[in-house]
Backbone as JSON, one array per atom type, in Angstrom:
{
  "sequence": "XXXXXXXXXXXXXXXXXXXXXXXXXXXXXXXXXXXXXXXXXXXXXXXXXXXXXXXXXXXXXXXXXXXXXXXXXXXXXXXXXXXXXXXXXXXXXXXXXXXXXXXXXXXXXXXXXXXXXXXXXXXXXXX",
  "N": [[1.33, 144.88, 72.85], [1.25, 141.76, 74.34], [1.6, 140.72, 77.43], [3.39, 137.94, 78.79], [2.93, 135.79, 81.48], [4.59, 133.71, 83.64], [3.58, 130.99, 85.47], [4.63, 129.86, 88.44], [5.2, 127.23, 90.7], [4.7, 124.64, 93.18], [4.78, 121.37, 91.8], [5.49, 118.57, 91.73], [4.66, 115.81, 93.87], [3.75, 113.5, 96.51], [1.61, 111.85, 95.8], [-0.67, 111.09, 93.09], [-3.08, 112.46, 93.37], [-2.3, 114.6, 94.99], [-0.56, 115.88, 93.24], [-2.43, 116.64, 91.32], [-3.85, 118.52, 92.82], [-1.9, 120.49, 93.04], [-1.69, 121.22, 90.36], [-4.26, 122.25, 89.93], [-4.14, 124.46, 91.69], [-2.2, 126.03, 90.4], [-3.53, 126.55, 88.01], [-5.63, 128.11, 88.97], [-4.24, 130.4, 89.83], [-3.23, 131.18, 87.34], [-5.64, 131.72, 85.97], [-6.57, 133.9, 87.43], [-4.51, 135.7, 86.84], [-4.92, 135.97, 84.09], [-7.36, 137.3, 84.15], [-6.46, 139.76, 84.86], [-5.35, 140.61, 82.55], [-3.02, 139.41, 81.66], [-1.27, 136.9, 79.72], [-1.37, 133.7, 80.66], [1.23, 131.36, 81.25], [1.32, 128.18, 82.01], [3.03, 125.72, 83.14], [2.37, 123.47, 84.61], [-0.18, 122.74, 83.76], [0.28, 122.38, 81.09], [1.8, 120.04, 80.76], [0.56, 118.15, 82.31], [0.69, 115.38, 84.35], [2.17, 113.89, 82.52], [4.65, 112.85, 83.17], [4.12, 110.48, 84.38], [3.43, 108.75, 82.35], [5.75, 108.73, 80.93], [8.15, 107.89, 82.42], [10.83, 107.31, 82.04], [12.04, 109.58, 81.05], [12.66, 111.28, 83.14], [13.0, 113.69, 85.87], [14.68, 115.88, 85.2], [14.35, 116.33, 82.45], [11.76, 117.45, 82.29], [12.05, 119.68, 83.96], [14.04, 121.19, 82.61], [12.64, 121.82, 80.28], [10.55, 123.41, 81.29], [12.0, 125.59, 82.2], [12.88, 126.64, 79.79], [10.43, 127.52, 78.73], [9.82, 129.48, 80.68], [11.84, 131.37, 80.26], [10.99, 132.71, 78.04], [9.03, 134.33, 78.87], [7.58, 137.36, 80.3], [7.46, 137.92, 82.99], [7.2, 136.46, 86.3], [4.8, 134.8, 88.35], [4.14, 133.61, 91.55], [2.88, 130.61, 92.99], [0.96, 129.67, 95.91], [2.85, 128.02, 98.44], [5.27, 127.91, 97.17], [7.7, 128.22, 98.43], [8.59, 125.81, 99.42], [9.2, 124.26, 97.28], [11.45, 122.67, 95.33], [11.85, 122.77, 92.56], [10.57, 125.2, 91.9], [12.16, 127.0, 93.33], [14.51, 126.77, 91.88], [13.62, 127.85, 89.46], [13.13, 130.48, 90.26], [15.73, 131.29, 90.89], [16.9, 131.21, 88.32], [15.28, 133.1, 87.01], [15.98, 135.38, 88.46], [18.64, 135.66, 87.59], [18.16, 136.28, 84.93], [16.93, 138.64, 85.28], [14.17, 138.87, 85.39], [11.02, 140.13, 86.35], [9.6, 139.14, 89.44], [6.71, 138.17, 90.96], [5.74, 137.55, 94.05], [3.39, 136.74, 95.13], [-0.06, 136.43, 94.24], [-1.57, 138.67, 94.91], [0.22, 140.72, 94.63], [0.59, 141.05, 91.98], [0.48, 143.19, 89.26], [-1.93, 144.73, 87.01], [-1.91, 143.76, 83.56], [-1.8, 145.95, 81.85], [-0.81, 148.0, 83.53], [1.69, 146.9, 84.05], [2.82, 146.95, 81.47], [2.9, 149.72, 81.06], [4.75, 150.4, 83.04], [6.98, 149.01, 82.06], [7.43, 150.4, 79.64], [8.1, 152.88, 80.7], [10.51, 152.27, 82.0], [12.07, 151.54, 79.78], [12.11, 154.0, 78.44], [13.61, 155.56, 80.19], [16.07, 154.37, 79.87], [16.77, 155.09, 77.33]],
  "CA": [[2.09, 143.84, 73.51], [0.52, 140.85, 75.24], [2.63, 140.17, 78.33], [3.28, 136.55, 79.22], [3.27, 135.57, 82.88], [4.9, 132.31, 83.93], [3.04, 130.59, 86.77], [5.59, 128.95, 89.07], [4.76, 126.71, 91.99], [4.92, 123.21, 93.34], [4.13, 120.39, 90.92], [5.74, 117.21, 92.23], [4.08, 115.47, 95.16], [3.82, 112.07, 96.83], [0.52, 111.1, 95.17], [-1.29, 111.69, 91.9], [-4.08, 113.43, 93.83], [-1.59, 115.8, 95.45], [-0.11, 116.55, 92.02], [-3.63, 117.27, 90.75], [-4.14, 119.72, 93.62], [-0.91, 121.51, 92.64], [-2.07, 121.68, 89.02], [-5.43, 123.12, 90.12], [-3.7, 125.72, 92.31], [-1.53, 126.81, 89.36], [-4.58, 127.02, 87.09], [-6.35, 129.22, 89.63], [-3.38, 131.58, 89.74], [-3.23, 131.57, 85.93], [-6.94, 132.31, 85.65], [-6.59, 135.24, 88.04], [-3.6, 136.53, 86.05], [-5.61, 136.28, 82.82], [-8.37, 138.32, 84.45], [-5.73, 141.03, 84.94], [-4.87, 140.93, 81.22], [-1.81, 138.66, 81.33], [-1.45, 135.59, 79.12], [-0.66, 132.8, 81.57], [1.97, 130.18, 80.81], [1.18, 127.32, 83.18], [3.62, 124.44, 82.77], [1.64, 122.41, 85.31], [-1.31, 122.34, 82.92], [0.8, 122.02, 79.77], [2.31, 118.67, 80.73], [-0.05, 117.49, 83.47], [0.79, 113.93, 84.55], [2.93, 113.19, 81.47], [5.78, 112.13, 83.76], [3.66, 109.13, 84.73], [3.46, 107.96, 81.12], [7.11, 108.75, 80.38], [9.06, 107.99, 83.57], [12.23, 107.2, 81.61], [12.58, 110.89, 80.73], [13.19, 111.82, 84.38], [12.65, 115.05, 86.27], [15.49, 116.9, 84.53], [13.74, 116.63, 81.16], [10.62, 118.34, 82.5], [12.54, 120.93, 84.53], [14.7, 121.95, 81.54], [11.6, 122.35, 79.39], [9.82, 124.52, 81.93], [12.89, 126.76, 82.21], [12.82, 127.21, 78.44], [9.18, 128.28, 78.66], [9.92, 130.64, 81.55], [12.74, 132.36, 79.69], [10.28, 133.43, 76.99], [7.98, 135.12, 79.52], [7.92, 138.71, 80.73], [7.5, 137.97, 84.45], [6.73, 135.26, 87.01], [3.96, 134.91, 89.54], [4.35, 132.39, 92.33], [1.72, 129.97, 93.63], [1.16, 129.34, 97.32], [3.68, 126.85, 98.68], [6.48, 127.95, 96.35], [8.89, 128.22, 99.29], [9.03, 124.44, 99.69], [9.31, 123.57, 95.99], [12.81, 122.71, 94.79], [11.76, 123.22, 91.17], [10.25, 126.63, 91.87], [13.35, 127.73, 93.79], [15.41, 126.8, 90.72], [13.05, 128.81, 88.5], [13.37, 131.81, 90.81], [17.16, 131.59, 90.71], [17.12, 131.5, 86.9], [14.6, 134.37, 86.73], [16.83, 136.44, 89.02], [19.77, 135.8, 86.68], [17.64, 136.92, 83.72], [16.33, 139.9, 85.73], [12.73, 138.87, 85.16], [10.25, 140.49, 87.55], [8.97, 138.02, 90.15], [5.64, 138.57, 91.86], [5.78, 136.44, 95.0], [2.02, 136.31, 95.41], [-1.03, 136.95, 93.28], [-2.03, 140.01, 95.29], [1.25, 141.68, 94.24], [0.63, 141.09, 90.52], [-0.27, 144.32, 88.69], [-2.62, 144.43, 85.76], [-1.0, 143.72, 82.41], [-1.63, 147.31, 81.32], [0.1, 148.7, 84.43], [3.02, 146.33, 83.81], [3.3, 147.47, 80.19], [3.24, 151.13, 81.28], [6.01, 150.39, 83.81], [8.02, 148.57, 81.14], [7.71, 151.51, 78.73], [8.8, 153.93, 81.48], [11.89, 151.79, 82.19], [12.74, 151.64, 78.48], [12.3, 155.43, 78.14], [14.73, 156.04, 81.02], [17.31, 153.81, 79.33], [17.04, 155.68, 76.01]],
  "C": [[1.15, 143.04, 74.42], [1.54, 140.25, 76.19], [2.32, 138.74, 78.75], [3.73, 136.45, 80.67], [3.44, 134.07, 83.1], [4.4, 132.01, 85.34], [3.96, 129.51, 87.35], [5.06, 128.52, 90.43], [4.99, 125.23, 92.05], [4.15, 122.39, 92.31], [4.25, 119.0, 91.54], [5.14, 117.04, 93.63], [4.11, 113.96, 95.32], [2.75, 111.25, 96.12], [0.01, 111.84, 93.93], [-2.33, 112.74, 92.3], [-3.42, 114.73, 94.3], [-1.03, 116.59, 94.26], [-1.28, 117.29, 91.38], [-4.01, 118.54, 91.52], [-3.16, 120.84, 93.26], [-1.24, 122.08, 91.27], [-3.26, 122.63, 89.13], [-5.05, 124.47, 90.72], [-3.03, 126.62, 91.27], [-2.55, 127.36, 88.35], [-5.36, 128.19, 87.68], [-5.54, 130.5, 89.58], [-3.36, 132.09, 88.3], [-4.53, 132.23, 85.49], [-7.04, 133.73, 86.21], [-5.67, 136.19, 87.28], [-4.24, 136.92, 84.72], [-6.68, 137.34, 83.02], [-7.75, 139.71, 84.56], [-5.11, 141.42, 83.6], [-3.59, 140.24, 80.79], [-2.19, 137.39, 80.55], [-0.67, 134.61, 79.97], [0.0, 131.62, 80.87], [2.06, 129.29, 82.04], [1.75, 125.95, 82.83], [2.93, 123.25, 83.44], [0.54, 121.83, 84.41], [-0.83, 121.84, 81.55], [1.2, 120.55, 79.69], [1.74, 117.82, 81.87], [0.01, 115.97, 83.39], [1.56, 113.19, 83.45], [4.1, 112.39, 82.04], [5.41, 110.71, 84.17], [3.69, 108.2, 83.52], [4.87, 107.81, 80.56], [8.15, 108.83, 81.5], [10.54, 107.93, 83.18], [12.86, 108.55, 81.28], [13.18, 111.57, 81.97], [12.82, 113.27, 84.62], [13.4, 116.12, 85.49], [14.92, 117.29, 83.17], [12.64, 117.68, 81.32], [11.08, 119.69, 83.06], [13.25, 121.8, 83.48], [13.66, 122.58, 80.61], [10.85, 123.52, 80.0], [10.7, 125.77, 82.01], [12.91, 127.43, 80.84], [11.54, 128.04, 78.26], [9.29, 129.58, 79.45], [10.76, 131.75, 80.92], [12.09, 133.17, 78.57], [9.17, 134.34, 77.55], [8.51, 136.47, 79.98], [8.07, 138.83, 82.25], [7.03, 136.63, 84.99], [5.75, 135.67, 88.09], [4.03, 133.56, 90.25], [3.05, 131.92, 92.98], [2.01, 129.78, 95.12], [1.97, 128.05, 97.45], [4.98, 126.85, 97.91], [7.75, 127.8, 97.18], [9.44, 126.81, 99.51], [9.17, 123.6, 98.42], [10.71, 123.75, 95.42], [12.81, 123.23, 93.35], [11.49, 124.71, 91.07], [11.45, 127.47, 92.32], [14.39, 127.82, 92.67], [14.93, 127.8, 89.67], [13.29, 130.25, 88.98], [14.83, 132.21, 90.63], [17.46, 131.96, 89.26], [16.47, 132.84, 86.52], [15.4, 135.54, 87.28], [18.02, 136.71, 88.1], [19.35, 136.57, 85.42], [17.03, 138.3, 84.0], [14.85, 140.01, 85.34], [12.03, 139.29, 86.45], [9.57, 139.25, 88.13], [7.95, 138.58, 91.12], [5.38, 137.39, 92.79], [4.41, 136.01, 95.52], [1.09, 137.0, 94.43], [-1.47, 138.36, 93.62], [-1.01, 141.09, 94.97], [1.33, 141.87, 92.72], [-0.17, 142.29, 90.0], [-1.06, 143.87, 87.47], [-1.59, 144.43, 84.64], [-0.77, 145.13, 81.88], [-0.72, 148.14, 82.22], [1.53, 148.21, 84.24], [3.62, 146.89, 82.53], [3.71, 148.94, 80.34], [4.57, 151.24, 82.04], [7.17, 150.03, 82.89], [8.42, 149.69, 80.18], [8.46, 152.63, 79.45], [10.26, 153.55, 81.71], [12.67, 151.94, 80.89], [13.03, 153.1, 78.12], [13.46, 155.99, 78.94], [16.06, 155.54, 80.48], [17.73, 154.49, 78.01], [17.78, 157.01, 76.12]]
}
């Protein structure tokens, strides 16, 4: 099993440079997660700045798509600043509904192998 980790954090900002900083922060978290054996799903990087080329699609288009990506992941890890991100708070609410594990900071993220072992232990208790 290759666990997928969804990287959630602020994207939208007042300027293109501030958006770029948010994208870089998400990539850094994703890179660190990959070093722990997770496959990072980073919506920031997937659609970086596309909203500027396609403004008619609106925020809801992008937010719905990122939720679809998140629902296919095994867990979430949050980027710094997540507390003030409306989009991230919505992702957290949906993840809670789906009972996806949420790691509220990178230092709380276990290795992928430890996560898999935990997952197998949970499944064994349910059997």
